[in-house]
N, C-alpha and C positions, 0 to 999 in steps of 0.2 A: 830287912827287906827293902828294897829303894822303891822308888814310884813305880817303875817300869814292871815290876814283878807285879807289883797289886793290881795293875790293869791288865795284865795277863793272866791273872786268877779271875776277875770280874767277866772279862770276856768268854774265857772258858765256863762258868756258870752260868753264864748267859746262853751259849751253845747248848749244855746241858738240858737247861730247862726248855728251851725249843724242842730239841728232841721227844724228851718227855711228852709236850703237849699234843705234836704229830704223832705220836705212838697210841695215846689217847683218842684222839681224833677217830684213828684207824679202827680202832677194834668198837668203839660206838655205832660206825655207818651203818652195819645191817639192822641195828633195832632202833637206834637214836632218830631225833630231827631230822639227820642227814639222808634218810630213806625217801621223808617229805620231797626234800629238794629234790632228790632224784628223779622221783616221780614227776616233779612240779615240772623240772627243765621239760621232758618229753611233753607234757601236758601244753605246755607253752607253745611248742614248737608244731606240735598237732594243730594248735588252732590259727598256723598258717594256711596251711591249704584250705582249712575250712572258710575262711575270710576270700583265700582267691576264686575259691570254687562260687560263693555268694556272687563274688564280684562278676565272674565268668558266666554266671547263670543270668544277673542282673544287665549284663552287656549282649547276651543272647537275646534277652525277651526284649531290651531295646532296639537290639538290630530288626528285631522279627516286629516291633512295633512300625517301626518306620517304615519298611516296604508295604505294611499293611495299610499304613496311610493313602501312599501313592497308589496302593493297588484299589482303594475305596474312589480314590479320582478316576482312576481310568474306568473301573467298572462304571461310576454315575455318569461318563462317557460315552463309554457303550450302551449304557441303559437309554440314554437320549437318542443316539443312534438307531438302536435298536426299536424303541420305540415309533417311531419314524418309519423303519421296515415293515414294524409289525402292523402298524396302521393300514399302511398303503397296502399290504398284503390282503387283511381283513375286510378292507372297502371293496375287494372283489368278490367277496362273500355276501350272504345276505344276512349274517350274524348283526352287523350293526345296525343301532338304531339312533337316526339322526334327532338329536330332541332339540337343538335350536342352531342357527347360523346366521351370524351377521356379516354384510358385506358394505365395504367403504372403499369405492373406486375398485383397484384390483386387488387390494389385501380383503382378506377374510378372516375370520373366525368360528368355528363350530364345537358343540358340544355333543358327544357321541358317547351310548350307553350299550357295553356287552353284557346281555344277561344272563349266559351261562356262568359268567365269572362275579359278575355286580362290580363291575371295571365302568369305572368314567375314563374318556379320552379327551383331553382336550386341545385343539390344533388350532393354531395359527399358519395361516398359509398365503402365498402371493401368486394371483395367477395360476389357481389350482396346485401350484407346487409348495408342498408341507414346510413351512419354516422351524417350527417348535411345536412338539407334540410330548403332553405330559397324560401321564398314566396314573390314575388314582382308584381308590376303591370308598373315599372319601367325599361323599354327594358335597357336602358345605365347601370342601375345597376346590370341588371340581367347579363349581357353580362362581366361586370367588376369582378362580383363573380365569375360569371364561368371560366375565364381566372385565375383568383386564385386558386380555386379549382384545377383547372388542373395543374396549379404551382406545388402545393401541393401532387399532387399524383405522380408529378416527384422528389419529393423530399422523400416522402414517400417510393415509392416503389426502392429508390435506394440500400438501405442494402437489400431488397430481392432481386432484380434482379442481385446484386453482390453475394450475398449467391447462388442463381439458378445458377450463373456461375463457381462458385467455384467447388459446388458439382458435377457439369457436367465435372469441369475440372479433380476432384477427381476421379469419375466414369469413365472418358476417360483413363486418368492414371494409375489406377487399373487395366482395361481393357487391356492397353497395357503390363502391366508389367504379367498380366497372360499370355498375346500372347509370350511375348518374355521367359517365364518360359518354355512355352509347345514347342517354340521351340530350347531353350537350350536343354529343356529333349530329342529332337527327335535329335539334333544334338551330344548330349552325348550319346544316342544310336548309333548313326553311329558310333560314335570315338570307342565306347566300341566295336562293332563288327569288324571294320578295326583293334583295335590291337589285337582281339581272331585271326583273320584271319590272321595278320602277323605274328603272333606266330606261328599260324599251318603250315602258310607256309616257315618262318624261319624253324622250324623243318623238314619240308617236303622237304625242299632243304638241310638240314644238310645231312638228310638221304640219299637223291640222291646224294650227291657230295660224301659221305660216300661209296654208293653203287658204284656210278662209279669208283672212285680211286681203291676199290676191283675189279670190273669188267676189269677195265686196267692192274691191277696184273694179273689177271686170264686170261687175254687176253694175257700179256706177257709171263707167264708160259706156257699157252699153245701153242704159237707161237713155244716157245722154244723145248718145248715137241715135235711139229710137224717137226720142223727142225732135232732134234735128231732123230726122227723115220723116217723121211725122209732118212737121212743118215745110218742109219743103214740098211733100205730096199736096197738102193745102195749098200752095203756094202755085203750083202747077195746075191743081185743079181750077184755082179762081182762074188762070190764063184762058184754061179750056173755055171755061165758062162765060167769058167775056160776051156780051151781045147776045146771049141766050136768054129766054127770058126765067125770070125766077118766080118763085111763089108769092 
């Protein structure tokens, strides 16, 4: 037998052995370990939808949680706006009791109590317009919020009060300036009158002095004339008395 023939026989034996192994495996599938393999494969496959379902459930829960957070934020905003509207409506009735109120300028803070529901309303407002309103049933928290709002009114009104003070000082200063100008005008008028009168008086005094000087000269001349006339009278009298007896 040559080498090729031996190789063919070895190959044929190998094929026969493989066929026998396949047949034995086919006969033992229903009762052997292959049954577990058959069952385990669908079990592994069945686990996939379960995982997908869990993922879907988790995704759905996440999707629900995300809008829930947004909704809570929106509800918080609506609640804040609703507290303002609610308090404005309740103020129109006599159900609220005003516990405390602080004013600083146009800003104010109030602590109000609604006895029917044991609820506190803490409000921050400006010129009777509500700015913030907090509603709570916790008395301690209400007191703390009220104190904080009252502190804020001090800070918020600081510039406003300073502006009011500066405006008042400006108006007062302008008024004092106006009064000072008015007084200055009156004094100036008096000074002008005094100057005019002084000028008139000075002129009158100068004229009077000139007249007095002229009168003094006239008086001196008149006295000289009087003395001369008297001398002439005496001389003439002597002439007339010549030859007449004397005492």
